[in-house]
C-alpha positions as CSV (number, residue, x, y, z in Angstrom):
1,A,5.0,-1.4,-13.5
2,Q,3.7,-1.6,-17.1
3,P,4.8,-5.3,-17.7
4,A,3.3,-6.3,-14.3
5,D,0.0,-4.7,-15.3
6,Q,0.0,-6.4,-18.7
7,A,0.8,-9.8,-17.1
8,C,-2.1,-9.4,-14.6
9,R,-4.5,-8.5,-17.4
10,R,-3.5,-11.6,-19.3
11,A,-3.9,-13.8,-16.2
12,M,-7.3,-12.4,-15.5
13,L,-8.5,-13.7,-18.8
14,T,-8.3,-17.2,-17.4
15,A,-9.1,-16.4,-13.7
16,P,-11.2,-13.2,-13.6
17,R,-12.7,-14.0,-10.2
18,D,-9.5,-14.9,-8.3
19,P,-9.3,-12.4,-5.3
20,V,-5.5,-12.7,-5.0
21,L,-5.1,-12.0,-8.7
22,L,-7.6,-9.1,-8.6
23,H,-5.6,-7.6,-5.7
24,L,-2.3,-8.0,-7.6
25,A,-3.9,-6.4,-10.7
26,A,-5.1,-3.5,-8.6
27,M,-1.6,-2.8,-7.2
28,A,-0.1,-3.1,-10.7
29,A,-2.7,-0.6,-12.0
30,L,-1.9,1.8,-9.1
31,Q,1.8,1.7,-10.0
32,C,0.9,2.6,-13.5
33,G,-1.0,5.6,-12.3
34,N,-4.5,4.2,-13.1
35,A,-6.1,4.9,-9.8
36,S,-9.7,4.4,-11.0
37,R,-8.9,1.0,-12.3
38,A,-7.1,0.1,-9.1
39,R,-10.1,1.0,-7.0
40,S,-12.5,-0.9,-9.3
41,L,-10.3,-4.0,-9.0
42,L,-10.1,-3.7,-5.2
43,Q,-13.8,-3.5,-5.0
44,R,-14.2,-6.6,-7.3
45,C,-11.7,-8.4,-5.1
46,L,-13.7,-7.7,-2.0
47,A,-17.0,-8.6,-3.6
48,K,-15.5,-12.0,-4.3
49,D,-13.9,-12.4,-0.8
50,P,-15.1,-9.8,1.8
51,S,-12.6,-11.3,4.3
52,Y,-9.5,-10.5,2.1
53,G,-7.7,-8.2,4.5
54,P,-4.9,-6.9,2.2
55,A,-7.5,-5.5,-0.2
56,H,-9.3,-3.7,2.6
57,Q,-5.9,-2.2,3.7
58,D,-5.1,-1.0,0.2
59,L,-8.5,0.4,-0.3
60,G,-8.0,2.3,2.9
61,N,-4.7,3.6,1.5
62,W,-6.5,4.6,-1.7
63,H,-9.0,6.7,0.3
64,L,-6.3,8.2,2.6
65,R,-4.4,9.5,-0.4
66,R,-7.6,11.4,-1.4
67,S,-8.3,12.7,2.2
68,E,-11.4,10.6,2.3
69,Y,-10.9,9.9,6.0
70,E,-14.3,8.2,6.9
71,Q,-14.0,5.7,4.1
72,A,-10.3,5.1,4.8
73,R,-11.0,4.5,8.5
74,A,-13.8,2.0,7.7
75,A,-11.5,0.1,5.3
76,Y,-8.7,0.0,7.8
77,E,-11.0,-1.3,10.6
78,R,-12.3,-4.0,8.2
79,A,-8.7,-4.9,7.5
80,L,-8.0,-5.2,11.2
81,A,-11.1,-7.3,11.7
82,N,-9.8,-9.7,9.0
83,G,-6.4,-10.3,10.4
84,R,-4.2,-7.4,9.3
85,S,-2.2,-5.8,12.0
86,S,1.0,-4.4,10.4
87,A,2.8,-1.3,11.7
88,A,1.9,0.4,8.4
89,L,-1.8,-0.3,8.8
90,L,-1.9,0.8,12.5
91,T,0.0,4.0,11.6
92,N,-2.3,4.9,8.8
93,L,-5.3,4.2,11.0
94,G,-3.7,6.5,13.6
95,V,-3.2,9.2,11.0
96,V,-6.8,9.0,9.9
97,C,-8.1,9.3,13.4
98,C,-5.9,12.3,14.1
99,R,-7.0,14.1,10.9
100,Q,-10.6,13.5,12.0
101,G,-9.8,15.2,15.2
102,D,-9.8,12.1,17.3
103,Q,-6.3,12.7,18.8
104,D,-6.6,10.2,21.7
105,R,-7.6,7.4,19.5
106,G,-5.0,8.3,16.8
107,T,-2.2,8.4,19.4
108,A,-3.3,5.0,20.7
109,W,-3.0,3.5,17.2
110,L,0.4,5.1,16.6
111,S,1.6,3.7,19.9
112,A,0.3,0.3,18.9
113,A,2.2,0.6,15.6
114,L,5.4,1.2,17.6
115,Q,4.7,-1.8,19.8
116,R,4.4,-3.9,16.7
117,D,7.6,-2.4,15.2
118,P,9.7,0.0,17.3
119,S,11.8,0.9,14.2
120,Y,8.9,2.0,12.1
121,A,9.9,5.6,11.2
122,E,6.5,6.7,9.9
123,A,4.8,5.9,13.2
124,W,7.5,8.0,15.1
125,A,7.1,10.8,12.7
126,N,3.4,11.0,12.9
127,L,3.5,10.7,16.6
128,A,5.9,13.7,16.5
129,V,3.3,15.6,14.4
130,V,0.7,15.0,17.1
131,H,3.0,16.5,19.8
132,Q,4.0,19.4,17.6
133,K,0.4,20.4,17.0
134,S,-0.3,20.1,20.7
135,G,2.6,22.5,21.5
136,R,4.9,19.9,22.9
137,S,7.9,20.9,20.8
138,D,10.5,19.1,22.9
139,Q,8.8,15.8,22.6
140,A,8.1,16.3,18.9
141,L,11.8,17.0,18.4
142,V,12.8,13.7,20.1
143,H,10.3,11.7,18.0
144,F,11.3,13.3,14.7
145,R,14.9,12.5,15.4
146,T,14.0,9.0,16.4
147,A,12.2,8.6,13.1
148,L,15.2,9.8,11.1
149,T,17.5,7.5,13.0
150,H,15.5,4.6,11.6
151,D,14.9,6.1,8.2
152,P,16.9,9.2,7.2
153,D,14.9,9.6,4.0
154,S,11.5,9.7,5.6
155,I,9.6,12.5,3.9
156,V,7.1,12.9,6.8
157,A,9.9,13.2,9.3
158,N,12.1,15.5,7.3
159,R,9.1,17.8,6.4
160,G,7.8,17.8,10.0
161,L,11.2,18.5,11.5
162,A,11.8,21.3,9.0
163,A,8.5,22.9,10.0
164,L,9.4,22.5,13.7
165,F,12.8,24.1,13.2
166,A,11.0,27.0,11.5
167,E,8.6,27.4,14.4
168,L,11.5,27.4,16.9
169,G,13.4,30.1,14.9
170,R,16.1,27.7,13.9
171,H,16.1,29.0,10.3
172,A,19.4,27.5,9.2
173,D,18.3,24.1,10.2
174,A,15.0,24.5,8.5
175,L,16.7,25.7,5.4
176,S,19.0,22.6,5.3
177,L,16.1,20.2,5.6
178,Y,13.9,22.1,3.1
179,R,16.9,22.1,0.6
180,R,17.1,18.3,0.9
181,L,13.3,17.9,0.5
182,A,13.2,20.2,-2.5
183,T,16.2,18.9,-4.4
184,E,16.4,15.2,-3.3
185,L,13.6,13.6,-1.4
186,A,10.4,15.3,-2.8
187,P,11.3,17.4,-5.8
188,S,7.7,17.4,-7.0
189,D,6.4,18.8,-3.7
190,R,5.7,22.5,-4.3
191,S,5.2,23.4,-0.7
192,A,8.8,22.1,0.1
193,L,10.1,24.1,-2.8
194,Q,8.4,27.3,-1.7
195,A,9.6,26.8,1.8
196,Y,13.2,26.3,0.6
197,R,13.0,29.4,-1.5
198,H,11.6,31.4,1.4
199,Y,14.4,30.4,3.8
200,A,17.0,30.8,1.1
201,R,15.9,34.4,0.6
202,R,16.0,35.0,4.4
203,A,19.6,33.9,4.2
204,C,20.3,36.0,1.1
205,M,21.3,32.8,-0.8
206,W,20.2,34.2,-4.2
207,Q,22.1,31.6,-6.2
208,E,20.1,28.9,-4.4
209,V,16.9,30.7,-5.1
210,S,17.6,30.9,-8.8
211,R,18.9,27.3,-9.0
212,V,15.7,25.8,-7.9
């Protein structure tokens, strides 16, 4: 990521107002962990070209990561208005609506994402979360498994299915998924680690508890 960021910085010396370059520089900055620079570059990009859909979408992603749902939703809607309609965008817009309490609209966007790409695991997983929160465990289980069929490494699907197994009293299944999250898929996720330790203690797997 660092070489890409440096290359973008050099290129911007000769074309500091090019929206495409500003967008690429923003993504490079984000990969380097410089979130504030990434946002500034996205805003500069959109100031030069307000119709640049990819920048609206990535600005929405920036806000979503910070749970700034109103700003994220507005950015995603601007991306849609400017020609973006990928499964990823529609899924994230659905997630934002659900987190704002607009379940019907959120479900509609998630369904639209699956119409765009029936194999998009994150849409299946987030639709499963909606069913899970509404008490429709059977439907949630089906959707989580569909998500994992398309992407066995989906963190959203693995975490959601683990939580669902825990709710259903299937502790061995929950332990297996939390183990994979804590040791392989999301080792920096403290909630996954804590859940893994909890279910390892329930199973008296003391060696596992001490290992992680």
